Structure formats: structure tokens, C-alpha cells
N, C-alpha and C positions, 0 to 999 in steps of 0.2 A: 235273248237267250245267249248264254255264254258258249264258247267253243266246246267246252267240256260237255255241257248239257246237250248240245247238238249231236256230238259224237256218241254220247251215252244213249240218247234217244234212238239214234240210228242202229247202234249195236244191239239194243234191246229188242229190235224187230227181226234180228237175224235168227235163222234156225239154230237150235241148240248146238249142233255139230260145228257150225260156223262161229258161234260165240266161244266155244271151247278152243277152237283154233286161234281165235283172236286173243284169248287170254294167254295162251302159250306164246304167241308172237310178242305180245306186250311184255310179258314177264322176261322173255329173252333179251329185251332191249334195256332192262334196268341195269345200270352200271354196278359192278361189284362193290364199289365204294358207297352205294346207297342201298344197303340191305333193307328188306321190309321190316316194319315194326311189328313185333309179335305181341299178342295179348298176354297179360301177366299170367293167365291160367296156362297158356302154352309154355311159357318160360319155366313156370313151377314144375310142370310135367316133365320137361326136358331135364331139369336139374334132378328130379326124383329118379328118372330112368338112368341118368349118368351115374348117380350114386349107387344104384343097384348093380350096375356093371362093375363099378370100381370096387365094391365090397364083395363081389362074387356071388351076390344073392341071385343073379340070373346069369345064364350063359348066352353067348352069342353064336350065330351061325354064319358061315360065309355067304355073301350076297348071291353067289352063283347057285348055291343049293336052294336058297329061298326062291330065287327067280325061277329056277327049273320047276320047283314044286307048284308055284303059282300058275305057271303056264300049263303044267300037266292038269292041275285041278280045274282049270277053266277051258280045257280042250284047245289050247292055242299052240301054235308052232313055236318052238324055241330055237329056230334055225338062225336067228340073227346073231 
């Protein structure tokens, strides 16, 4: 069994919360010069949405407003 297979097998046995923490930790270790490869469908969607913003077909909202609304809608504290 390869080292990857061993680690993958061990990780798959972790509780969901620990797997999510592991995902975050691993993602944080990826160097900026090695961005993830996105599926073509995602790239197409990104291009479509960028075009909508560029042409004015949609409007944007400040992140702070969106974040506050999300926290409020889910009963979370926005104290951070």
C-alpha cells in the first residue's frame, strides 16, 4: 500500500468534523504557485458570472453586508 493510500485510509476513518479540519489544514499547506485545477464546468460558470458583472446584468453587494445577513439568517454571532 502506498503512503497516500495509508493516509487516505486512516483519514477516511476519522469523524466528519476531524476530516473537515484535515481538509482545511491540507488546503492551507498548498503553495500559492500551485493553484487547484478547476473542472471545466466551474471555469465556464466563473466566466459567465464575471461577464454578468462586467456588463452590469447583475449587481454586487459588499462582503460585509452578505456576511452579516448570513450570520443573522443562521442565528450566529457576527462578533468576529
